[in-house]
ZAVEX-526621 format. One record per residue (C-alpha): residue number from 0; chain; x, y, z. Coordinates in nm, 3 decimals, always signed. Layout:
<nodes>
    i  ch        x        y        z
  NUM   A        X        Y        Z
...
</nodes>
This chain:
<nodes>
    i  ch        x        y        z
    0   A   +8.202  +14.985   +6.164
    1   A   +8.548  +14.912   +6.064
    2   A   +8.789  +15.066   +6.233
    3   A   +9.180  +14.973   +6.332
    4   A   +9.315  +14.762   +6.649
    5   A   +9.529  +14.912   +6.913
    6   A   +9.451  +15.303   +6.748
    7   A   +9.651  +15.514   +6.911
    8   A   +9.702  +15.930   +6.768
    9   A   +9.907  +16.110   +6.927
   10   A  +10.042  +16.544   +6.874
   11   A  +10.383  +16.593   +6.812
   12   A  +10.564  +16.779   +7.026
   13   A  +10.762  +17.136   +6.852
   14   A  +10.500  +17.125   +6.539
   15   A  +10.159  +17.236   +6.589
   16   A   +9.978  +17.081   +6.376
   17   A  +10.085  +16.725   +6.335
   18   A   +9.922  +16.427   +6.471
   19   A  +10.107  +16.045   +6.427
   20   A   +9.868  +15.820   +6.423
   21   A   +9.797  +15.449   +6.359
   22   A   +9.722  +15.088   +6.437
   23   A   +9.710  +14.740   +6.367
   24   A   +9.482  +14.633   +6.010
   25   A   +9.260  +14.297   +6.021
   26   A   +9.527  +14.076   +5.884
   27   A   +9.742  +14.228   +6.203
   28   A   +9.958  +14.416   +5.938
   29   A  +10.065  +14.756   +6.181
   30   A  +10.031  +15.081   +6.023
   31   A  +10.102  +15.459   +6.099
   32   A  +10.118  +15.843   +5.927
   33   A  +10.222  +16.147   +6.087
   34   A   +9.984  +16.377   +5.874
   35   A   +9.909  +16.778   +5.906
   36   A   +9.561  +16.861   +6.015
   37   A   +9.460  +17.238   +5.952
   38   A   +9.175  +17.354   +6.186
   39   A   +8.798  +17.437   +5.999
   40   A   +8.799  +17.783   +5.826
   41   A   +8.676  +18.128   +5.999
   42   A   +8.418  +18.190   +5.853
   43   A   +8.265  +18.560   +5.855
   44   A   +7.963  +18.752   +5.869
   45   A   +7.900  +19.109   +5.788
   46   A   +7.652  +19.248   +5.894
   47   A   +7.406  +19.060   +6.006
   48   A   +7.025  +19.227   +6.099
   49   A   +6.923  +19.259   +6.430
   50   A   +6.598  +19.379   +6.556
   51   A   +6.503  +19.502   +6.918
   52   A   +6.795  +19.407   +7.059
   53   A   +6.709  +19.422   +7.477
   54   A   +6.946  +19.529   +7.763
   55   A   +7.223  +19.234   +7.847
   56   A   +7.202  +19.094   +8.141
   57   A   +7.405  +18.828   +8.304
   58   A   +7.346  +18.517   +8.213
   59   A   +7.541  +18.245   +8.018
   60   A   +7.350  +18.169   +7.652
   61   A   +7.070  +18.423   +7.772
   62   A   +7.230  +18.751   +7.817
   63   A   +7.070  +18.888   +7.484
   64   A   +7.047  +18.900   +7.148
   65   A   +7.204  +18.540   +6.985
   66   A   +7.497  +18.611   +6.726
   67   A   +7.278  +18.395   +6.453
   68   A   +7.518  +18.189   +6.299
   69   A   +7.599  +18.059   +6.652
   70   A   +7.171  +17.942   +6.707
   71   A   +7.178  +17.564   +6.873
   72   A   +6.836  +17.486   +7.009
   73   A   +6.746  +17.742   +7.257
   74   A   +7.071  +17.875   +7.298
   75   A   +7.436  +17.944   +7.152
   76   A   +7.735  +17.709   +7.055
   77   A   +7.957  +17.764   +7.305
   78   A   +8.302  +17.918   +7.286
   79   A   +8.242  +18.006   +6.882
   80   A   +8.317  +18.386   +6.855
   81   A   +8.622  +18.497   +6.761
   82   A   +8.532  +18.798   +7.030
   83   A   +8.774  +19.041   +6.850
   84   A   +8.603  +19.060   +6.576
   85   A   +8.287  +19.200   +6.665
   86   A   +8.156  +19.493   +6.496
   87   A   +7.859  +19.651   +6.589
   88   A   +7.748  +19.907   +6.365
   89   A   +7.390  +20.044   +6.268
   90   A   +7.222  +20.091   +5.918
   91   A   +7.413  +20.406   +5.812
   92   A   +7.737  +20.194   +5.857
   93   A   +7.875  +20.394   +6.192
   94   A   +8.035  +20.131   +6.473
   95   A   +7.823  +20.127   +6.832
   96   A   +8.080  +20.150   +7.109
   97   A   +8.069  +19.846   +7.302
   98   A   +8.107  +19.872   +7.674
   99   A   +7.879  +20.219   +7.687
  100   A   +7.642  +20.112   +7.403
  101   A   +7.597  +19.720   +7.378
  102   A   +7.830  +19.481   +7.539
  103   A   +7.857  +19.097   +7.422
  104   A   +7.937  +18.745   +7.650
  105   A   +8.188  +18.613   +7.455
  106   A   +8.192  +18.225   +7.546
  107   A   +7.801  +18.239   +7.492
  108   A   +7.778  +18.467   +7.136
  109   A   +7.515  +18.696   +7.293
  110   A   +7.498  +19.089   +7.272
  111   A   +7.288  +19.332   +7.438
  112   A   +7.243  +19.718   +7.467
  113   A   +7.311  +19.897   +7.736
  114   A   +7.195  +20.138   +7.994
  115   A   +7.180  +20.459   +7.822
  116   A   +7.311  +20.346   +7.490
  117   A   +7.228  +20.490   +7.138
  118   A   +7.132  +20.202   +6.992
  119   A   +6.701  +20.216   +7.084
  120   A   +6.488  +19.992   +7.221
  121   A   +6.319  +19.931   +6.866
  122   A   +6.617  +20.011   +6.637
  123   A   +6.747  +19.756   +6.356
  124   A   +7.169  +19.767   +6.394
  125   A   +7.423  +19.515   +6.204
  126   A   +7.653  +19.242   +6.322
  127   A   +7.975  +19.156   +6.137
  128   A   +8.186  +18.930   +6.342
  129   A   +8.397  +18.595   +6.266
  130   A   +8.331  +18.282   +6.420
  131   A   +8.504  +17.928   +6.471
  132   A   +8.276  +17.613   +6.310
  133   A   +8.255  +17.251   +6.517
  134   A   +8.356  +16.971   +6.324
  135   A   +8.478  +16.660   +6.326
  136   A   +8.696  +16.517   +6.118
  137   A   +8.831  +16.176   +6.075
  138   A   +9.222  +15.982   +6.019
  139   A   +9.099  +15.686   +5.824
  140   A   +9.283  +15.412   +5.683
  141   A   +9.211  +15.258   +5.307
  142   A   +9.272  +14.899   +5.220
  143   A   +9.616  +14.959   +5.122
  144   A   +9.700  +15.141   +5.459
  145   A   +9.724  +15.420   +5.387
  146   A   +9.628  +15.747   +5.559
  147   A   +9.468  +16.046   +5.505
  148   A   +9.232  +16.333   +5.625
  149   A   +8.872  +16.310   +5.594
  150   A   +8.644  +16.620   +5.643
  151   A   +8.314  +16.613   +5.903
  152   A   +8.010  +16.807   +5.815
  153   A   +7.926  +17.098   +6.023
  154   A   +7.561  +17.122   +6.178
  155   A   +7.571  +17.352   +6.455
  156   A   +7.660  +17.200   +6.760
  157   A   +7.641  +16.929   +6.655
  158   A   +7.891  +16.842   +6.369
  159   A   +7.880  +16.490   +6.247
  160   A   +8.216  +16.281   +6.134
  161   A   +8.236  +16.149   +5.781
  162   A   +8.060  +15.878   +5.651
  163   A   +8.340  +15.597   +5.643
  164   A   +8.339  +15.449   +5.243
  165   A   +8.418  +15.063   +5.114
  166   A   +8.758  +14.985   +5.202
  167   A   +8.814  +15.253   +5.471
  168   A   +8.939  +15.192   +5.841
  169   A   +8.846  +15.422   +6.129
  170   A   +9.147  +15.541   +6.335
  171   A   +9.028  +15.764   +6.515
  172   A   +8.898  +16.141   +6.527
  173   A   +8.963  +16.451   +6.558
  174   A   +8.741  +16.749   +6.742
  175   A   +8.772  +17.060   +6.741
  176   A   +8.542  +17.263   +6.960
  177   A   +8.669  +17.570   +6.901
  178   A   +8.923  +17.838   +6.763
  179   A   +9.298  +17.665   +6.887
  180   A   +9.582  +17.782   +6.795
  181   A   +9.781  +17.427   +6.826
  182   A   +9.658  +17.046   +6.862
  183   A   +9.629  +16.924   +7.184
  184   A   +9.530  +16.554   +7.313
  185   A   +9.242  +16.599   +7.471
  186   A   +9.071  +16.699   +7.099
  187   A   +9.214  +16.380   +6.960
  188   A   +8.918  +16.088   +6.997
  189   A   +9.126  +15.753   +6.909
  190   A   +8.858  +15.397   +6.860
  191   A   +8.886  +15.219   +7.169
  192   A   +8.603  +14.953   +7.137
  193   A   +8.224  +14.904   +6.964
  194   A   +7.954  +14.956   +7.261
  195   A   +7.750  +14.640   +7.384
  196   A   +7.477  +14.666   +7.488
  197   A   +7.363  +14.290   +7.579
  198   A   +7.735  +14.360   +7.783
  199   A   +7.746  +14.603   +7.937
  200   A   +7.309  +14.661   +7.991
  201   A   +7.175  +14.259   +8.170
  202   A   +6.811  +14.195   +8.179
  203   A   +6.757  +14.363   +8.506
  204   A   +6.365  +14.338   +8.463
  205   A   +6.268  +13.973   +8.578
  206   A   +6.371  +13.996   +8.937
  207   A   +6.364  +14.460   +8.970
  208   A   +5.963  +14.432   +8.769
  209   A   +5.819  +14.092   +8.866
  210   A   +5.467  +14.223   +8.837
  211   A   +5.519  +14.441   +8.489
  212   A   +5.697  +14.141   +8.397
  213   A   +5.450  +13.930   +8.500
  214   A   +5.164  +14.120   +8.309
  215   A   +5.296  +14.138   +7.997
  216   A   +5.344  +13.766   +7.982
  217   A   +5.056  +13.686   +8.040
  218   A   +4.931  +13.919   +7.786
  219   A   +4.760  +14.122   +7.977
  220   A   +4.723  +14.558   +7.924
  221   A   +4.985  +14.790   +8.088
  222   A   +5.046  +15.121   +8.173
  223   A   +5.400  +15.287   +8.124
  224   A   +5.405  +15.689   +8.213
  225   A   +5.785  +15.817   +8.174
  226   A   +5.820  +16.086   +8.453
  227   A   +6.123  +16.387   +8.398
  228   A   +6.161  +16.663   +8.231
  229   A   +6.251  +16.825   +7.920
  230   A   +6.407  +16.525   +7.810
  231   A   +6.136  +16.341   +7.885
  232   A   +5.907  +16.547   +7.686
  233   A   +6.219  +16.574   +7.378
  234   A   +6.037  +16.814   +7.224
  235   A   +6.225  +16.897   +7.100
  236   A   +6.224  +16.590   +6.875
  237   A   +5.986  +16.721   +6.637
  238   A   +5.925  +16.320   +6.504
  239   A   +5.733  +16.265   +6.765
  240   A   +5.830  +15.888   +6.682
  241   A   +6.152  +15.979   +6.695
  242   A   +6.198  +16.126   +7.075
  243   A   +6.282  +15.778   +7.301
  244   A   +5.961  +15.778   +7.527
  245   A   +5.797  +15.601   +7.219
  246   A   +6.101  +15.404   +7.083
  247   A   +6.109  +15.200   +7.447
  248   A   +5.714  +15.155   +7.388
  249   A   +5.694  +15.022   +7.079
  250   A   +6.074  +14.832   +7.120
  251   A   +5.816  +14.708   +7.437
  252   A   +5.512  +14.619   +7.238
  253   A   +5.744  +14.451   +6.914
  254   A   +5.872  +14.217   +7.254
  255   A   +5.583  +14.212   +7.464
  256   A   +5.279  +14.124   +7.111
  257   A   +5.024  +13.985   +7.315
  258   A   +4.987  +14.342   +7.584
  259   A   +4.787  +14.608   +7.499
  260   A   +5.048  +14.904   +7.646
  261   A   +4.990  +15.266   +7.702
  262   A   +5.147  +15.578   +7.718
  263   A   +5.131  +15.889   +7.870
  264   A   +5.416  +16.102   +7.885
  265   A   +5.415  +16.329   +8.239
  266   A   +5.769  +16.511   +8.107
  267   A   +5.810  +16.900   +8.217
  268   A   +6.122  +17.077   +8.071
  269   A   +6.346  +17.286   +8.249
  270   A   +6.151  +17.123   +8.641
  271   A   +6.202  +16.881   +8.872
  272   A   +6.129  +16.642   +9.083
  273   A   +6.039  +16.912   +9.393
  274   A   +5.901  +17.056   +9.099
  275   A   +5.624  +16.848   +9.109
  276   A   +5.573  +16.756   +9.429
  277   A   +5.544  +17.194   +9.503
  278   A   +5.238  +17.173   +9.233
  279   A   +4.935  +17.259   +9.370
  280   A   +4.512  +17.007   +9.316
  281   A   +4.407  +17.025   +9.082
  282   A   +4.693  +17.099   +8.841
  283   A   +4.819  +16.952   +8.528
  284   A   +5.188  +16.811   +8.696
  285   A   +5.040  +16.777   +9.059
  286   A   +5.247  +16.470   +9.237
  287   A   +4.955  +16.271   +9.336
  288   A   +4.754  +16.347   +9.070
  289   A   +4.996  +16.258   +8.800
  290   A   +5.223  +16.066   +8.946
  291   A   +5.044  +15.863   +9.226
  292   A   +4.796  +15.764   +9.203
  293   A   +4.818  +15.777   +8.778
  294   A   +4.774  +15.398   +8.754
  295   A   +5.112  +15.365   +8.609
  296   A   +5.180  +15.016   +8.617
  297   A   +5.633  +15.093   +8.507
  298   A   +5.761  +15.454   +8.568
  299   A   +6.055  +15.542   +8.421
  300   A   +6.257  +15.843   +8.674
  301   A   +6.471  +16.039   +8.427
  302   A   +6.553  +16.393   +8.595
  303   A   +6.879  +16.502   +8.412
  304   A   +6.768  +16.862   +8.605
  305   A   +6.773  +16.712   +8.976
  306   A   +7.148  +16.750   +8.990
  307   A   +7.146  +17.058   +9.152
  308   A   +7.110  +16.804   +9.412
  309   A   +7.494  +16.814   +9.571
  310   A   +7.351  +16.659   +9.927
  311   A   +7.336  +16.380  +10.009
  312   A   +7.049  +16.486  +10.256
  313   A   +6.831  +16.692   +9.991
  314   A   +6.835  +16.424   +9.746
  315   A   +6.703  +16.127   +9.998
  316   A   +6.440  +16.396  +10.154
  317   A   +6.267  +16.394   +9.793
  318   A   +6.328  +16.147   +9.705
  319   A   +6.205  +15.873   +9.979
  320   A   +5.846  +16.030   +9.920
  321   A   +5.875  +15.844   +9.643
  322   A   +5.990  +15.556   +9.709
  323   A   +5.820  +15.524   +9.963
  324   A   +5.502  +15.588   +9.726
  325   A   +5.662  +15.383   +9.450
  326   A   +5.563  +15.149   +9.665
  327   A   +5.283  +15.191   +9.801
  328   A   +5.096  +15.214   +9.510
  329   A   +5.251  +14.898   +9.388
  330   A   +5.459  +15.101   +9.089
  331   A   +5.767  +14.963   +8.933
  332   A   +6.039  +15.191   +8.791
  333   A   +6.347  +15.241   +8.605
  334   A   +6.569  +15.465   +8.783
  335   A   +6.765  +15.642   +8.449
  336   A   +7.114  +15.765   +8.558
  337   A   +7.110  +16.105   +8.304
  338   A   +7.310  +16.110   +8.027
  339   A   +7.644  +16.359   +8.127
  340   A   +7.620  +16.708   +8.013
  341   A   +7.857  +17.008   +7.900
  342   A   +8.174  +16.896   +8.008
  343   A   +8.253  +17.232   +8.230
  344   A   +7.870  +17.250   +8.349
  345   A   +8.115  +16.887   +8.557
  346   A   +8.418  +17.017   +8.608
  347   A   +8.590  +16.742   +8.337
  348   A   +8.832  +16.887   +8.181
  349   A   +8.786  +16.645   +7.846
  350   A   +8.566  +16.446   +7.739
  351   A   +8.799  +16.089   +7.734
  352   A   +8.922  +15.814   +8.013
  353   A   +8.563  +15.942   +8.191
  354   A   +8.480  +15.584   +8.374
  355   A   +8.261  +15.736   +8.648
  356   A   +8.038  +16.015   +8.661
  357   A   +8.147  +16.283   +8.888
  358   A   +7.835  +16.410   +8.980
  359   A   +7.715  +16.329   +9.328
  360   A   +7.351  +16.334   +9.235
  361   A   +7.418  +16.026   +9.014
  362   A   +7.515  +15.852   +9.280
  363   A   +7.303  +15.933   +9.510
  364   A   +7.039  +15.857   +9.275
  365   A   +7.270  +15.485   +9.206
  366   A   +7.245  +15.382   +9.592
  367   A   +6.901  +15.500   +9.627
  368   A   +6.758  +15.292   +9.317
  369   A   +6.979  +14.986   +9.459
  370   A   +6.862  +14.987   +9.831
  371   A   +6.525  +15.006   +9.710
  372   A   +6.624  +14.672   +9.561
  373   A   +6.481  +14.985   +9.220
  374   A   +6.554  +14.838   +8.772
  375   A   +6.847  +15.086   +8.667
  376   A   +6.931  +15.241   +8.321
  377   A   +7.235  +15.334   +8.301
  378   A   +7.194  +15.600   +8.040
  379   A   +7.481  +15.825   +8.153
  380   A   +7.722  +15.489   +8.134
  381   A   +7.605  +15.430   +7.758
  382   A   +7.706  +15.891   +7.753
  383   A   +8.024  +15.834   +7.877
  384   A   +8.162  +15.532   +7.607
  385   A   +8.104  +15.714   +7.373
  386   A   +8.484  +15.921   +7.371
  387   A   +8.612  +15.492   +7.366
  388   A   +8.404  +15.487   +7.018
  389   A   +8.574  +15.839   +6.859
  390   A   +8.333  +16.043   +6.962
  391   A   +8.235  +16.363   +7.150
  392   A   +7.950  +16.327   +7.360
  393   A   +7.868  +16.709   +7.399
  394   A   +7.894  +16.676   +6.970
  395   A   +7.542  +16.500   +7.044
  396   A   +7.388  +16.819   +7.275
  397   A   +7.168  +17.012   +7.035
  398   A   +7.185  +17.289   +7.283
  399   A   +7.521  +17.263   +7.358
  400   A   +7.446  +17.176   +7.724
  401   A   +7.193  +16.869   +7.797
  402   A   +6.968  +16.789   +7.507
  403   A   +7.122  +16.528   +7.316
  404   A   +6.997  +16.517   +6.949
  405   A   +6.875  +16.233   +6.756
  406   A   +7.115  +16.021   +6.805
  407   A   +7.140  +16.055   +7.138
  408   A   +6.776  +15.998   +7.258
  409   A   +6.752  +15.743   +7.077
  410   A   +7.078  +15.566   +7.330
  411   A   +6.755  +15.637   +7.558
  412   A   +6.583  +15.448   +7.442
  413   A   +6.852  +15.136   +7.367
  414   A   +6.950  +15.118   +7.744
  415   A   +6.576  +15.163   +7.879
  416   A   +6.512  +14.929   +7.685
  417   A   +6.837  +14.671   +7.706
  418   A   +6.650  +14.583   +8.097
  419   A   +6.373  +14.379   +7.971
  420   A   +6.422  +14.046   +7.821
  421   A   +6.378  +13.977   +7.411
  422   A   +6.083  +13.796   +7.470
</nodes>
């Protein structure tokens, strides 16, 4: 992708929707412009039919029925709903009362009945509301140095930046993730630099996976166990061939064609390492039977759900058992430092200029892997580099929380594959 060097974007004091942008062309010529930006138009939805509204309960994206045009994968697009626009009516057009008949979650775009509501359990209701769609627009410079804005593609929780045409160079992107009253610096993503997998993810297989590499180089059979949660199960990507586990193993087969490589995917959505350890014998997810005694040579370990582990003692209690068992059984792991989740769940005020994952779990996991001489695939760092490529990382989350789309899943496969040499 072509882009300007030394790109910059900044708001204009006293002008709520103007920005200044620029950089250096390929010839080194300075380019600078001042543009007016327009927020995506509000979308008004009239009398959207809903049947069988559940009772409202405080549960974020699980609070009740989702407004249909705000639906994302398994939840809703957050912060898109404009609260003052909501009206719930019966079939005849009479309005129900918010706070008496129903209640809605303005952040998560869901609503439900109240106890004693005039809305019956099986009644149909009709919702009218407005929302502000998510979009990523690009500031472009053409071959003559003229600058202009190019609108991106609205796609629910995962907006796409526009395609660049011939002669176009990217200065940066403007991220509309909710209704805004003015431009702010956290919305502006100037292009900083490309990501280099070779430079950022040097191969570690030779030193950290000696038995695995010996088998691959000798053309011997290899069994790969991908162990993790929903991101490893990857059921939210319908095409199995596009799931990171399958992409990774296919890449391994390409690099080592003489080896017969078998993949077993042990992903369990919504679960954590300790959940497997607590499963009884005979369970499809029993830790001893399905992990320890799986016969796997190589194990990838991915648990974004273990981010709840914020105390070192609790982390060590669960993970030290894993380290002992891996070494005892001669299994060699790739420890995946998982991707970041939605910013407010990580106490991040912005998706920009984040150079280190703030989650204690990721820090514990890195130390644990280094201390046990395990290979690391730093997917977290790969996602946290996206802002330097003018991409807000959460714009890749299908559920607006933690399930990467096909673009994000491909990044998983690239980082895990980079652990291995080309041949």
